[in-house]
C-alpha positions as CSV (number, residue, x, y, z in Angstrom):
1,M,55.0,37.4,112.9
2,Q,55.0,37.3,109.1
3,T,51.9,36.1,107.4
4,R,50.6,36.2,103.9
5,P,47.4,35.2,102.1
6,I,47.8,31.5,101.4
7,A,46.6,30.6,98.0
8,V,48.0,27.9,95.7
9,A,47.1,28.3,92.0
10,M,46.8,25.2,89.9
11,P,48.9,25.0,86.7
12,Y,47.2,27.0,84.0
13,V,45.9,24.9,81.2
14,G,44.9,26.2,77.8
15,S,45.7,29.1,75.6
16,V,46.9,32.4,77.2
17,D,45.3,35.6,76.3
18,R,48.5,37.7,76.2
19,G,46.5,41.0,76.0
20,T,44.6,40.2,79.1
21,A,47.7,38.9,80.9
22,H,49.6,42.1,80.0
23,R,46.7,44.3,81.2
24,V,46.5,42.4,84.5
25,L,50.2,42.7,85.0
26,R,50.2,46.4,84.2
27,N,47.3,47.1,86.6
28,T,48.9,45.0,89.2
29,Y,52.2,46.9,89.1
30,A,50.4,50.2,89.1
31,L,48.3,49.4,92.2
32,L,51.3,47.7,93.8
33,S,53.4,50.8,93.4
34,M,50.8,53.0,95.0
35,T,50.2,50.6,97.9
36,L,53.9,50.3,98.6
37,L,54.3,54.1,98.7
38,F,51.2,54.4,101.0
39,S,52.4,51.7,103.3
40,A,55.9,53.3,103.5
41,A,54.3,56.6,104.3
42,V,52.2,55.0,107.1
43,A,55.3,53.2,108.4
44,A,57.3,56.5,108.4
45,A,54.5,58.2,110.3
46,A,54.4,55.3,112.9
47,V,58.2,55.8,113.4
48,A,57.9,59.6,113.6
49,F,55.1,59.5,116.2
50,N,56.6,56.4,117.9
51,L,53.3,54.5,117.6
52,P,53.2,51.2,119.6
53,A,52.6,47.9,117.8
54,P,49.0,46.9,117.5
55,G,49.5,43.6,119.2
56,I,49.3,40.1,117.8
57,I,45.5,39.6,118.4
58,L,44.5,42.9,116.7
59,T,47.0,42.2,113.9
60,L,45.6,38.7,113.2
61,V,42.0,39.9,113.3
62,A,42.6,43.0,111.1
63,Y,44.8,41.1,108.7
64,F,42.6,38.1,108.0
65,G,39.4,40.2,108.3
66,L,40.7,42.6,105.6
67,L,41.8,39.7,103.5
68,F,38.4,38.1,103.7
69,G,36.8,41.4,102.6
70,I,39.1,41.8,99.7
71,H,38.4,38.3,98.4
72,K,34.7,38.8,98.9
73,L,34.7,42.1,97.0
74,K,37.5,41.3,94.6
75,N,35.4,42.2,91.5
76,R,34.1,45.5,92.9
77,G,35.7,48.9,93.3
78,A,35.4,48.7,97.1
79,A,38.1,46.0,97.1
80,V,40.7,48.6,96.1
81,G,39.9,50.7,99.2
82,L,40.3,47.5,101.3
83,V,43.7,46.9,99.7
84,F,44.8,50.3,100.8
85,A,43.4,49.7,104.3
86,L,45.3,46.4,104.5
87,T,48.6,47.8,103.2
88,G,48.3,50.8,105.4
89,F,47.6,48.6,108.5
90,M,50.7,46.6,107.6
91,G,52.7,49.8,107.4
92,W,51.6,50.6,110.9
93,T,52.8,47.1,112.1
94,L,56.1,47.8,110.3
95,G,56.6,51.1,112.1
96,P,57.5,49.7,115.6
97,L,59.9,47.2,113.9
98,L,61.7,50.0,112.1
99,T,61.9,52.0,115.4
100,R,63.5,49.0,117.2
101,T,65.9,48.4,114.3
102,L,66.9,52.1,114.0
103,A,67.7,52.1,117.7
104,L,70.4,49.4,117.2
105,P,74.1,50.5,116.7
106,A,73.9,49.8,113.0
107,G,70.2,50.1,112.6
108,G,70.2,52.6,109.8
109,Q,72.5,50.4,107.8
110,A,70.3,47.4,108.4
111,V,67.2,49.2,107.2
112,T,69.1,50.4,104.0
113,L,70.5,47.0,103.3
114,A,67.1,45.3,103.7
115,L,65.4,47.9,101.5
116,V,68.0,47.6,98.7
117,A,68.1,43.8,98.9
118,T,64.3,43.6,98.7
119,G,64.1,45.9,95.7
120,A,66.9,44.0,93.9
121,V,65.4,40.6,94.6
122,F,61.9,41.8,93.4
123,L,63.2,43.3,90.2
124,A,65.4,40.4,89.4
125,L,62.7,37.8,90.0
126,S,60.1,39.8,88.2
127,A,62.3,40.1,85.2
128,Y,63.0,36.4,85.2
129,A,59.3,35.4,85.7
130,T,58.1,37.6,82.8
131,T,60.7,36.2,80.4
132,T,61.4,32.6,81.3
133,K,59.7,29.8,79.3
134,R,60.0,27.4,82.2
135,D,56.8,26.3,84.0
136,L,57.1,27.2,87.6
137,S,53.7,26.1,88.7
138,W,55.2,23.2,90.5
139,L,56.4,25.6,93.1
140,G,52.9,26.3,94.4
141,G,52.5,23.2,96.6
142,F,56.0,23.5,98.1
143,L,55.7,27.1,98.9
144,F,52.2,26.6,100.4
145,A,53.5,23.9,102.7
146,G,56.6,25.8,103.6
147,M,54.7,29.0,104.5
148,V,52.3,27.1,106.7
149,I,55.1,25.5,108.6
150,A,56.9,28.9,108.9
151,V,53.8,30.6,110.2
152,L,53.4,27.9,112.9
153,A,57.1,28.1,113.8
154,G,56.9,31.9,113.9
155,L,54.0,31.7,116.4
156,A,55.9,29.3,118.5
157,A,58.9,31.6,118.5
158,I,56.7,34.5,119.7
159,F,54.8,32.7,122.4
160,F,57.8,30.8,123.8
161,Q,60.3,33.6,123.3
162,I,62.9,31.6,121.3
163,P,65.2,34.1,119.5
164,A,67.1,31.4,117.6
165,L,63.9,29.9,116.2
166,A,62.7,33.4,115.2
167,L,65.9,34.0,113.4
168,T,65.6,30.7,111.5
169,V,62.0,31.5,110.6
170,S,63.1,34.9,109.2
171,A,65.7,33.2,107.0
172,V,63.1,30.6,105.8
173,V,60.4,33.2,105.2
174,A,62.8,35.3,103.2
175,L,63.5,32.4,100.8
176,L,59.8,31.4,100.6
177,S,58.8,35.0,99.9
178,A,61.3,35.2,97.1
179,G,59.9,32.0,95.6
180,L,56.4,33.4,96.0
181,I,57.3,36.5,94.1
182,L,58.5,34.4,91.2
183,F,55.5,32.0,91.3
184,E,52.9,34.7,91.6
185,T,54.4,36.9,88.8
186,Q,54.4,34.0,86.4
187,Q,50.8,33.1,87.3
188,I,49.8,36.6,86.1
189,V,51.9,36.3,83.0
190,N,50.5,32.8,82.1
191,G,46.9,33.8,82.8
192,G,46.6,31.8,86.0
193,E,45.7,35.0,88.0
194,T,43.3,37.4,86.2
195,N,42.3,39.6,89.1
196,Y,44.7,42.4,89.6
197,V,43.5,43.2,93.1
198,L,44.3,39.7,94.4
199,A,47.5,39.7,92.4
200,T,48.5,43.0,94.1
201,V,47.8,41.7,97.6
202,S,49.7,38.5,97.0
203,L,52.8,40.4,95.7
204,F,52.6,43.1,98.3
205,V,52.5,40.6,101.2
206,S,55.4,38.6,99.7
207,I,57.5,41.8,99.4
208,F,56.5,42.9,102.9
209,N,57.5,39.5,104.3
210,L,60.8,39.5,102.4
211,F,61.6,43.0,103.7
212,T,60.7,42.3,107.3
213,S,62.6,39.0,107.3
214,L,65.8,40.6,105.8
215,L,65.3,43.5,108.3
216,H,65.3,41.0,111.2
217,L,68.4,39.2,109.8
218,F,70.4,42.4,109.1
219,G,69.3,43.9,112.4
220,F,70.5,40.8,114.3
221,A,73.8,40.8,112.4
222,G,74.3,44.5,113.3
223,S,73.4,44.2,117.0
224,D,75.7,43.8,119.9
225,D,74.0,40.7,121.1
């Protein structure tokens, strides 16, 4: 299941402090880079030691529990530790998915394609969001509604074992995650998000969801089923 912290920012009104926005963006990218590397290391360890998936109940409790803690402590140093706990946990959940994908006939190629595509999409959308003059705040409501529907459909696909629905959800989540990267980055640039901890979590989860969705799609395309 792919989930993300659901938060819709209202259009930013008023003058933008470019210095503050630049600092938040810089701090966000610095923390995001560290958390991505940490999560990748945990995922690699999970693959190496063949760790089992934590299960949907533990995943939901840990995910939303850590999110609550991060939002509660967002202005304190302890929030950074919780961010690493969350991203590390998500790395653990990614490990079993990577193990299953690598076991497919073209599993290694699927992982590589998903990784390259995720990086390319993130870099392209980030560059566009930081340079465009267009107001993308209208995307917030659409993306919020779309992600809620996708999460519900994803849960249905898991509980009722519907592969076709799961594949459709992956495609939809990939598109929504790309939109969220664009939306969230411009929120930082325009001063709509001034907390780099929350900005990091939002971008990390969007990148994570984009990667896992593409991994599912490429893995399915490369399987013998």
